[in-house]
N, C-alpha and C positions, 0 to 999 in steps of 0.2 A: 555744433563743431562737426568737422569732416568725419570722425570717427562716428558719428551717430548717424549718419546717412546709410539708410537701408542698402545692401548692395544686391541687385537681382539680376543683372546682365553683365555681359562681357564689357560694355560700354562703362559702366561704373568701374569696374576693375581696371580698365586701361586709364581712365581719367585719375584714379587714385595713384596709380604707377608713374604718370607724368608729374603728379605732385610730389611723389618721392615719400620714403618712408626709412628710418631708422632701423638698419637690420646689422645683427652680428656677424661678422666674417669668421668663419673657425678655419683655422690652419693644423696642419699636421703635427706643428711642433709643442701642441698644446695650447696656442695661444688664440686668444679670441679678441679680434678688434672690433670696435664700434665704427660703423660707416654710414653714409646715406646714401642710399640708390634710388636713381630717378630712371625713368624711360625718357629718351630724346623726344622730343615734340614731332618727329618725322616717323617716330616709333621704329627705326633701322639698328638703335643700339641701346645697350644698357650700360650707365654709367655709375661709379662711385666716388665719394670725395669724404674726407681729405684722401690723398694717394701721394707715396713717394715716387709713384711713376709718372711720365709725360701724362698729360691729360688724353691724349689720342690713344696711350697704352691702358689706362684706367677703364678701360671698357672692353664690352663683348658684343659682336655683331650678332644681331638675332638671327641673321640666317644660318649662323655656325652654331646654334643650339642644337642638339640632337634630342635633348629628352629633358622633362624637368619632374625631379623624382620627389616624392614627399617623404616624410619620416626621416631618421638618422638610418640611411641605408647606401652608405658609400664608405671606403674603405677609411678615409679621414674621420668621418663620424666615429666608425668602430673603433679605431684605434688612439682617439683623441682622450687625453686624461680627464677632460670634463662630461664625458658620454654621460653618465649618470645624472648631471646635474643638468642636462638640456631636455627639455617636453619633448616628445615625440610628434605632437600636433603642432609645434610652432617650428620645426625643422623642415629644410629642403635643399634640395641640391640642384644646380644648374650644370648638366653634363653637355660639354661643347667641344668642337674642333675636333680633327682627325684622331687625336689620340685620346679623344674622349676625358678630357680634363674635366675635373669637378670645381664648381664654386659652391661652398658649402655654407648656408647662412640659415641664422635662426631669428623669425620675428619675435616681437614684444607679446604676440598674441596669437592663436589658431587664427582668428579671421583675418589679420595682416597677411600670414602667409597664405593663406587660401585667395586672397585677392591676387597676389603674385603668381601663385602656381596657375591658377585660371588664366589671367591676362597673359601670361607668357606662353601657355598651351595654344591660347587662341592666335597669338603671333607667329606660334611656328608653324600652325596649320594654314593659315590665309596670308601671311606674309602682308605684301603692301595693298591686299584687297580686305584687311580687316576690317577697315572703317565701313567699308560698303556692305560688305557682310553684315555688318551689326546693324546698319540703318534700315538694309533691306529687313530685317527680322525682329528688330528689336520691339519685344512687349507686343508684338501684333496680335498674338492668340488674346494676351488678358485684355488688350485695348479694345478688340473686338466683343468679346464677352461682356465687359463691363458697360461698354455703349449699349448693346443691344437690352442687358439689364435696366439700365438709366430710361432708355426710352420706352421699355414697358411700363416703368414707373410713371414717366411723364405721359399720362394718358393724354392732357390736354396741348402736345405739342408746344410747350411754353418754352423749352430749352433749359429749365430750370425746375427744381423742386424744392420743398420746403425743407428747412433744417431737420426738423424732426422726423420726417420720412427718410432723410439721407443717414440720418444716425441709426434709425430702426433697420434701414437697409442694410449698411455695414454690419450691424449686430447680428442680422439675419446670416449674413457670408461668415462671419467670425464668432459665434456666440459667447467666447470667453471675453471679449472686449467689454469694459463698462461704459454704459451711456456717457459718464462725465469726462471719460477719458476722449470719446469720440468728438464730442463738443469744444472740449478744449485744442483738440488739434485742429480743428476748422478755424478756429479764433487764434492758434499759434500763426496759421499761414495768412492771418490778416483775410479769411474769406467769410462767406456766409453773411456777405452783406445784405441788409434788409430781410436776414432771416430765410434766404434762398441759396440753393447750391447748384451750381452748372455742372454740366457733364466732367469738363476737365478737373473742376474742382473736387467732384466726386472722385474720380480716377487718382487725382495726386493722393488725397488723403487715405484711401484704400492702400495703395502703395505703399506708403508709410505705415500703417497699422497693420497690415496683414501679409507683408512680406517678410519671410523667415529666411534669411540668408546662409544658413548653416543647411537648409533643404536645398537651395539654389546651387551652392557648392558641390553639393552632392550629386545633383541632376547633370553637372558640366563633366563630372568624372565618368560618366556612362554615355555622354551623349554625342559623342566624339566631336567636340566643341560645337554643338548646336544650343539654341536656347529651348530645345525641346526633345523628349525622348521618342523615337520611332520605335515600332515594334521590336525590332533586332534589338535596339539598346537595352527596352526595359525585359528583354528575354535574358539577355547577359546579366543585368542587376539581379532579376529574381535567381537565377541560378547561382551566380558568382558570390552574392551577398546574403542574401534572404536563404539559402539553403534549400531552395524548392528543386524538387525533382520531377522529371517528365514535362518538363516546359516547352511549348512551342510558341510559334507566332500568334495562333490562334488563342492562347490563354493570355497573351500580351493584350491583342486587340480587345479581348472580353473586358479587361481593366479598363482600358482607353476608354472603351465606350461606358464604362460604369462610373467611372470618375472624371473625366476630362469635361470641365463647363462649357469651354467654347464650340460652336458648331463647326468653326473651322476645323480644330482638332478632331474633332468625331469624324468629319468627313475624310480627313487625310491620314488618320489612324496616328495622330502624333499627342504626346502628352505634355501639357504646359506645366510650368511651374505650379500654377496653382492646382491644376489635376493632380501631379505627384505629391503637391501637399495633402491634399484630399486623400489621397491612396495612403499615404503613410500614416495619417491619422483615423484611418479606419478600423474594424475590428481585425480585418485582414493582418494587419501590422500590428497587434498588440503582442505584447512580450509573451502571455499566457499562450501555450500549445493550446489550441481548440479541441485536439483529441482528447485531452484530459477534462474537458467540460463534460464529458459522460462518462459512465463506467467502463474504464479501459483495462483494468486489470482483472488477472485469473480471480474467479469468485469461488471455487471448487476445492480448495485446500482447507485444512483445518482451520477452526476460529482460532486457534492459539498462534497461527501464523500470520495475524492482522493486529494494527495497532487499531484500536476504537476511539470514536472521538467521545470523550467521557465530561460529566459535569458531576460535581462536587456540591452536596447541600443544594440540590436545584432548586428547592422551594424558596430560597433567600433571594432578594433582590438587593440587598446592603450588606452590612457585615455579619461577622459570625456571631456575635455575642449579644447585640441588642435590635439589629436589624429586623425590619417587617419580614413576615413571610406570604407569597403570593403565588396563585397558579401561572400567572403571567411569566415566571421562572421557568416552568415546565414548558409553556409555550414557545418561548424564545427559544429555549435550548433544541427543543425538537424541529424547529422550523429551522436552525442553522445545521440541522445534520447529525446532531448529538445521538449517540446509539447506546449511550449507558446513563441512566438519571437514579438519582437517589432520594429513597422515602425514609425519613427517620420518624417510627410510629410510636405514639403513646397513648395511654388511656385518656378518653376524652369525656365530657359530660353527655348526659343522655345515651350513656352507651355507644357513643360514635367515636372510634379511634380518631386523633388528630395528629397532625405532623408538624413539628418543629425540633429546634436543637436541644435537646435536654440539658438540664442544668446551665440553662444560659436565660436571657430575657428576650427573645426572639418571640415572636407573635406566631399564633396557631393557625392551621387552614385543617378544613375536614378532609380525612382521609379519601372518603368517597369521591368530593369532586375533584381530588387529585387523579385519581384512577378514571374518572371521566374523561379528564383532559386527555390524560397518557392515551387512553383508548382513540379519542377523536385526531389527535395529532402524531401518534407514534409511526406511522407509515406515509406521512406527508411529504416529507423530503428524501426519505430513503425506504427501499422495499427492504432492506436485510435486516436482520434481527435486533431488536431492542432488548436491552438488559436493564432489569429495575433491581438495584441494588436495595434491598430490604432490611433495614435496622429495625429489628422487632421487639420494643419494650413493654409489649401490652399484656394486662392478665388472659387467663385461657380464655375469660369470658368473651372479651373484646377481640381475640385471635379468631374467635369462631365468626364475628361479625367481619372481621378483614377477610375472610376465606369466603363468605358469601358474597361478599362485594366483588371481590377479584373472579370468582365463579362466574357471577352474573353479568357483570360488565366486559370484561375480556372474552370470556367463554372459550371458543376455539383457537383464539390467537394464543393463549396460554400454553407453553409447552411443557408438557408434563409426562410426557413418555421415559420409562426407565432406561438409563443408559445401557448400552450394550458391554458387558463385561469382556467380550472377546476383542472389541475394538482397541486399538492404543491411542487413538486421538479424539477429539473433539469432532462434530461435524461440521461442515462448512457453512459460510454465509450463504451461498445459494440454496443448500439443503434446509437451510432454516428461515428461509424468506418468507415474510409476513407473519412470523412468531414472536412471541414475548417469552423471555427467559427471566424466571425469579433468581437472583442470588442471595441466598439467604441461608440459615442454619437449618439443618435437616437431623432428624433422628436417625439412630444406627437402623440397618437394615432389619435388624432381629427384633425392633420394638414393636410389641403387640398390643400394648395399651394406649388408650386415646391421649394420652399425653405423656412426655420425659423429659428429662434435664438435658439442656445443652448449655455450653458457656455462652456468656453475653459478649456482644459487640457495642461497645459505647464510646463513640467519637466524642460526643458531648461530655462525657465525664472526663474523658483525657483531656479536652480543651479546657474545662473548669478547675481541674487540678493545676492545668499550668498558669492559668490566670490567677489562681489564688495562690500559688506558690513557685514563682518564676524561677527562684534560684534554690530552689529546694533539692527533689530527688532526681534520679537518671531520668532523662528525657524519653525513654522510651519504656519505662516502667509505668504501668497502669494494674491495679489489682484486679485481677479476673473474677468474675462472679457467674453462677449459674442462675438460669431460671427455667420456666416451665414452658413447654413448647407444645402446641395443639398437633396432633398427628394429621388431622385433615389439612393445615396449613403447610405442614412439614412435606407431606405428599406433592405438593404443588412445586417444589422444588426439585429439578432434575439435572441439568447438565453443569449448575455454577453452585454447588454446595459449598457453605463458608467455612473453611477450617482453619486452625491456627498455625502458623508456621513455626515450626522449629530450628529446622537447620537443612542445609541444603542436601546431605548426605541420606538421612532420614527421608526427605520428600522424594529424592531419586529412589529410593528403596520401596517405601510405603505409601506414597499419594498415588490417588485414582487421577485418571486424566479429567474428571468430571468435577474434581475439587478445586477450589479457588481460594488463594491467599488474599489478604489485604495487608499494606504495609505503612506506616505513616511516612512521610517524606523523609523525616530523619533517620530511621530505621533502614529505609531504601538506600539512603545516600551511603550509609555505612557499608550495606552489601555491594553496592557498586564499586567504592573506592577499595574495598579488601578482598572481594571475592567476586571480582568482573567476569572472569570466565564462567565460573558456576552460573553466576545470576543469567548470564545469556543461554546458557545450555538448559537451566530451569524453567526458561520460557519458551523455549522449542516445544514443550508439550502442555505444559500448565499455564492457566491464566493467572496473570498477577495484577491487582490493582492498588494504585499507590494514591494516595490521598494527601492533601496537605498539612503540614505541621499543625498542631494545636495551638501553637503560638501565633499562627498568623489570624488572630482575632479580627483583623481589620479587613478580611477576605483577600489578601494580597495572594498572588500566585507564584508558585514554583515553575522552575524551568523545566517544560517537559521534556527537552532534548536531553536532560541529565537521565532521565530514564527510559525514554526510547531509545537512546544508546545501548541501555543492556537488555532491550527487548520488551520491555513490561509493555504490555498492550493496552491497559485502562490506566491512563493517567488523568485523575479527576481533575477538572479545573473549576474555579469560579467564574462562571460565565459572567455574572453580574460586574465584575471588575476589568475594565481594558486597561491596555498598555501593552507593553513589549511580548510578556510571556501568553497573551491571548493572541496577539497579532501572529505569533510562531505557529501557535495550535489553529487558527483559523486559515492560515497560510497552508499549513501543512495537509490538513483535509480537503483541499481544493483539487488535489493532484488523481482523485479517482472519483470524478463527477460528484462530489460533495456528498458522497453517499454514507459516509462516517466509517469508512472503513478502507484501511490501507495496507496493501502488502508488505510484510517486513522485508528488509534486504536478503536475499538470498543466503549469505553468508551466515545468517540468523535463524535461518529454517533448517537448512541442511544436517543430517544427524550428525556426520563425521566432521564437519567443518568446525575450526576452531576462531573466534572471535573475541578479544578483550576489549571492552568497553571504554578502556582508558588508554587506548593506544596512542601514541604522540608521532607517529610515523604512517608509512603506507601500509595499507590492509594487504597481507599475502594473496593472492588469487584475483583482486580487485584493480581494475584499471583505474591508475588515477588520471584525474582530468585537470586541466588547465584552463580556467575561465579567465577571459579577457573581457573587460568591461570599461566602455568609454561613455562616460557620461556628456553628452553635446550640450544640451541646454535644457530649459524649464520653460513651462507655460502657464501663466497665470495664477500663480501661487497665490491664496488668499492670505491677508494679516491674520496672524495665528489668535486664536479666539481669546478676549480677555486681555489683550496687550493694548496698552494706551500709552506708552511711554515714549514712543517714536511718531505718534499720529498715524498715518496710513503708509510709512515708509517700512519697505521689507529689505532686507539682507541676507539672502538666501545662501547657504550651503547645502552640500547632499555628502550624507554618510552611505555607503555601501558597506553591509555587514554580512559575515558569512557565520553560518549557524550550523552546527553538526558535532562529530566526533572532536575530542581536544584538538587532533591534528589539523583540523579543518578550519577552525574557530579564527577570525580575523577580521579587521575592519580599516577602510580607508576613508578618507574625506576629500573633498574638493576645496578651492578657494571659496573665500566669500566674493559673491558679487553685491556692489553696494548700490543699496536704492533702486534695485529693479527687481520686482516681482513679476511683471509681466511678461517678460521672455529674456531672462538671463543666459548668457552664454558661457558655459563652464570648460568645454574641450579640455577634458582631463581624463586619461586612462589608467586603467589598474590591472592587475593580474594576481589571481590567487590561484593555488594549487588544492584540488578536491581530490582526498584520499578516499573516502567513502561516498562518490556522488547520490547514492539512492538515500541517504541520509541527511544531506545536505539542504540548506534553505538559503536564499538571497532575500535581504532586506533592504529595502532602498527609503532612507528616511531624509526628509527636509526639514532644516531646522532655521529658525530665524537668528543671526547673529546679533546677540545685544549685550552690551558691558553689564548689566545687571545679571543676566543669566539668560543661556539661550532658550528660544521657545520653539515648541513642535508646531509644525506646519501641517506635515501630512507623512504617510508611509505608504510601502507596498509590501508585502511577503510573499514570496513564491518559491516551491520546490524546485530545486537545480533540475530535475527530470522534466519540469514543465516549461523551461527556457526556451524561446525561440531564437535561433542565431539571426544575425543580421541588423539592420536599423529597425528599432521598433519603439513604442510609445508605452510608457509605465503610468498606468493611472495610479492617482493618489487617495488614499482614504484618511478620513480625519481620527482622532483619538478614539472614537466609540465605533469605528468601523464602517461610516458612512462613506459613500463616494464623494470626494470633493468636485464639483461641478467644473468641467474643463480645466482642469489641473492636471498637468502631466509631467512627465521628465522624457526627453528625447535621450535615447542610448544607442549604442551600438554591442552587440553579444557575439562573441566567437568563442567556440569550445574546441580545444584540440585534446589529444590523449597520447600518451606514450606507448599503448598497449592494446591498441585498436578496439576498445571497447565504446561504450555508448550506443546511442541511436545511430543508425546509420548515415541519416542524413544530416548528423551532425559531428560526423567524424571530420576530422584533419590530422595534420600531421604533426610530430613532435617540435616542441617550442624549444629552440637551443637554450640550454641551462649551462650551469657552472658543471664541472666535472664532478660526478657522482658514482658511487659505485652502483653496478648493476643489481638488481634484485630479482633471483630466480625463484620460479615455481618451487615448492616443497610438497614431500609426502608426510602426511602424519601417519604415525604408526596406530593399527588398529589392533594391534596384540593378536591377530588372526594368522599366524605364520603363513599358512600357504598363499594368502591374499597378499601380505607384506613383501615376500620373495619375489613374485611375478612384478611387481607393479615399481621395486626398487630399480629394474631395469629400464624403467622408462624417465628415471631422473637426467641421464646423459642426454636423449635426444632433446628432451624439453629445454635444457642448457643450451644446447646448440642451435635450437629453433628460435628462442630469446635472443640469441646474439646475433644471429640472421637478421631478424625483424629489426632490432635496433642498428645495426650497421646499416641497412637499407634506409630507414627514416634519416638517420644522421647525414647519409650521402646525399640526401636531398635538400638540405639545409643550405650547401653553397650554392646550389643552384637558384635558390631563391633570393639569396643575396645578391647574387649577379645580376638578378632580375630586377634588382632594385626594391625588393620587398622585405618585410620582415619576416621572420621565421615563424608568425601564426598564419601567413597566407597560405591559401590553398593552390593547388596546381593549374585552377582554372584561371584564377586571378594573375598567376605567374605568365600564363600564354597571353593573356589579355595584354599585360603590360609590355610583353615582349614583341606583340604583334606591332608596335610604332617603330620596332628597329630593324624588321626584316625586310624593309624596302630599300633599294638603292638610289640615289638621285635621279636617276632617269626612270623611275618606278618600275624596275625589274627585282625581283625578288633577292634577296642574298641566299636564303635559306626557306626550304621547303618541306613541310611535314609529310612523310611518308605514313599512310594509315592503312596499309595493305597488310603488316605484320600483325602478330599477336600484340605486339606494343608499337605504340607510334616512335617514327625514329627521324631526325634532323637531318637533311642532307644539303650541304653548302652548296650552292651554285656558282661554282668558280672561286677566286679570291674574295675573302671576306674580312671585315676590318678585327682587329686582335681582340677586342671585347666579346663581339660574338663567336670568335673561336674558342674562349674560356666558357661560354656559355653552351656551345654545343658539346663540348667536353665534359663539363659538369651534368649536363643534361644524361648525355651517354652513360657517364659512369653510375649517376643515381637513379636515373628512371628505367634504362632499358636492361643492361646488361645485370646489373646487381638483383633488378625484381625477377628475370628469368631464372637467375642461379638461386636465389632465395626460393622462389617460387618451389622448383624442382626437389631441392634439400630439405624444405619443409614438408613436402609430402612424403618424402621419402621417411623422414624423423615421424611422422604421424603414422604412417604405415607400421613402422616399429611398434609404437606405442598401441596401435590398435591390435597388432599379434601381442602383444604383451596381454591385453585382454582378453583375446581370444583364448590362449591357452590356459586361463583360469578358468575351469569348467567347475561352476560352484555346486552343480547337483552333486558331483563326485568328491568334494572335498570332507576330508575326515574331520568335520567341526560339527557341533551340535546345531539342532535346527534355529534355536535362537540366533545364534553366531551368523549361521548362514543367512537369514534373512536380513539381518543387520549389513553383512557385507554387500549383498544384492543392493540395498537401499543407496550404501555408499558408491557402489559402480555405475548406478543411476541407469535403471531399465533397461541392462544388457539383456538381449534375448536368451530364452532356454537354451536354443541350438544355435550355435554359431558354427560358421566354416571359415577356414585361414585362408581363402583365397584371395587372389590379388582385385579380384571385382568388388567382393565385399568390403574390402579396405577402402577403395575409392569411393564406394557409395556413401560409406560411413565417416568419411574422414571430417566432415565438419561436425559431426555429433561426438566423435572422440575428442577432437580438439578442444572443444567446448568443456566436456565433461573433465578431460585430463587436466587441461590449464586451471579450471575451477577447483581441482582436489589436489 
């Protein structure tokens, strides 16, 4: 069928247009008409039928077309009643005539829309010479490359190669293809007679199997209607789409030399479709930001300011009640970057302590062998501190054996220094590099006898109680017992002394920073729901460990996000159980070099900030981001494991899930592509608002649509902060976390925000949304009168600065619309789209950009078309004047805020020393001696903006 033909050139597009397509014609009266559109054989005009107009009037002359615009980016589309029902990727508009009229069309698929857009743009650029131009350059780089490759293989000069050799050669070029499919394609073409393949046959099969039309359509968007990208085209693509900074032509040439397979392309500095495909599938276009593959976060903050990758009952490799115990559980967890492992120790035979879950039927392993493994693998994946959660149920006699093993095997790695009572926070991960901390019970400091009584920690008893009486007692009630603890073992516990949690107020008053509480999942969920603010504040100073409910005897996992949002640092997971929850855990800890530590969001660390874990709206002081994801296509989706009901057929669809605070959780799915797991084209776009980006994750899931029950194909989970913008490939992982060979999703990612936050190279302008009341920065009362009075004066300047910023961003939206782009576009893309309209028919410019001033201005050169007048007006209003005014007034407001801080001399305030130090921390490292001069205000304006808005 014609729709199955791979589009890889302008010639293919022109031929498809001559054959014609059914398109929907959208009118301003909200009506939609189904019409058949086709290009005249002489390529001079575009016609449609049926029509009430005379046949000569139901057409548009190609030479009158000014522009072909993608998406729903004309007034007719925007004001039409069916706007929401039309796919952005299927819509396009033909702007024609002196009055810039628009013919607004919707194709049945994004592929068909791309065919028409590409073909029309070629016709506009080359007119009558279109066919000559196409014939002169059509696939010449691909053909020369494949001809050379074929000749190298045909060592005997026989002008043919064996079928098996041809199959392997194509598989080498595209490893994701199956041998059976390649052989079948030769047979479909009635080729491979006598089991040999000619050069022409080889090229034809390669073209059919290895061409990706979606990448071809992307290439022609940036190639100025050529069949390749030159260095300037590629540079524009890297800057405008991929978000790369400091790009020049040398950067482009390096990429071309690295990825272009043809000698001709390398010599001329051209990137062909095959080179472009190879580049987009390389590690450079992976969705994961390579900056995060190494430790990239500050590691000098207190230990309580980080999330730790933590394991529950690490010794188990199956379920909690009957499963076997094995040292491989520790090896696996430590190699995955786990920084908190658990050992549940009981008296064993021959005076050797053993590890297993008490009161259950799990098997046992010797304590000494586990400590040996921990010593061997503790710092293989990470150099930062490892916490051993020691649940001790041994007699004094075997506790002494435990002490000897720990001392002999771990030696100097074990951190035993007494905590400094004058400090307020735990040491940093950096300060504890290479150290192992014991989290366990500890005798009172005044205990002088060789042993003493402490309360018991027994998760196994809790689980046994639940398993034996599921409908019985309160889920958090377990009778606490005491046991005797050996002082030698107690002295090994330093920074992670286990204590029992009573309530938040008592903890704020009495708990020491080196004391750690454990919460079972049910108890922690109750606190998260009933006292979300207190839970967050508690975790700013103290470590909190959350372990799964004892009801999870099948080793299922809780959702770690439920506790990360409260600031809980150690959320212990059953590493042996794959699935969504472990996907979230593994994905989350990728963002800092997989070192097992992730710095918590600033709002959860700062002493005077307030954050409720259950917020269902935007977070004060945090810039909400808008995430735009387009699922373009998939490659080489395997058949789900164990699936047999449909043979080898795969009907894939993609889910995009957002995990984070409740306000951010969302999911969207694409349509199902029937019977195509090799290269399904989805072309669907989604938008999500992310209110707390630092705690958000994106999960891509591919499923096989089946009437019996949809089956899992693959997934990939990535923290929001690790997303790279632009056109990216997403690798897929199996249910158990292994990479699926050559299986990818091809996506486009754009991130914009309303508050100027996010990574500088990922910033964008606001996306036009429905009217919503503005949110202004607020001040939290510190109950320190002198400070509160001074900073009260900063509220009005902050409010005015917010208005100016939002007004400026909103003013730029009409300019983008007039350029024919959606609100997600950046200014570089606007100028790129505008460039095609700035030249008159005699190649003289309508408008010039003056780059001499502080901001670029647009200067009309004589009379210009009405549409360009609107664009120039919108540009002047939104980009130049308003930016100038906004900058001057915002800086004035910042100076006022800064002077408010300057007048607050903390050293002279009549408040106690504790309050004074607290106030200093809340203001954020403001120097002891400050001057109120204007030069100081200018120098520190960025610093003050950052501090003031955040607080």
